[in-house]
C-alpha positions as CSV (number, residue, x, y, z in Angstrom):
1,M,-25.7,-16.6,16.1
2,A,-24.5,-17.2,12.6
3,G,-24.4,-13.5,11.9
4,R,-22.3,-12.9,15.0
5,I,-19.9,-15.7,14.0
6,I,-19.6,-14.3,10.4
7,A,-19.0,-10.7,11.8
8,A,-16.3,-12.0,14.1
9,L,-14.6,-13.9,11.3
10,R,-14.7,-10.8,9.1
11,A,-13.1,-8.8,11.9
12,I,-10.3,-11.3,12.3
13,V,-9.6,-11.5,8.6
14,A,-9.6,-7.7,8.4
15,T,-7.1,-7.3,11.3
16,T,-4.8,-10.0,9.9
17,V,-4.8,-8.4,6.4
18,N,-4.0,-5.0,7.9
19,V,-1.1,-6.5,9.9
20,L,0.2,-8.2,6.8
21,V,-0.2,-5.2,4.5
22,L,1.1,-2.6,7.0
23,P,4.9,-3.5,6.7
24,F,4.6,-3.3,2.9
25,R,3.0,0.2,3.2
26,V,5.9,1.3,5.4
27,F,8.5,-0.1,2.9
28,A,6.7,1.7,0.1
29,R,6.8,5.0,2.0
30,L,10.4,4.5,2.7
31,L,11.2,3.8,-0.9
32,G,9.1,6.7,-2.0
33,L,11.0,9.1,0.3
34,S,14.4,7.7,-0.7
35,H,13.6,8.0,-4.4
36,K,12.0,11.4,-4.5
37,G,13.9,12.4,-7.6
38,Q,12.5,9.7,-9.9
39,P,8.8,10.6,-9.7
40,K,9.7,14.3,-10.3
41,V,11.6,13.4,-13.4
42,T,8.7,11.4,-14.8
43,R,6.2,14.2,-13.9
44,R,8.4,16.7,-15.7
45,S,8.7,14.6,-18.8
46,N,4.9,14.0,-18.8
47,H,4.3,17.7,-18.3
48,K,6.6,18.5,-21.3
49,Q,4.5,16.0,-23.4
50,V,1.3,17.7,-22.4
51,S,2.5,21.2,-23.2
């Protein structure tokens, strides 16, 4: 019985963590899409340093 209780608690914790983290992932994607120019500039500067 203890194993089943622990498994159920783990499932509950996993679902709650996913629900809490999901909005932050959505905001991160929205910010990444709105600021597409910034990563490209940093990549170009890094590429120039490498070459």
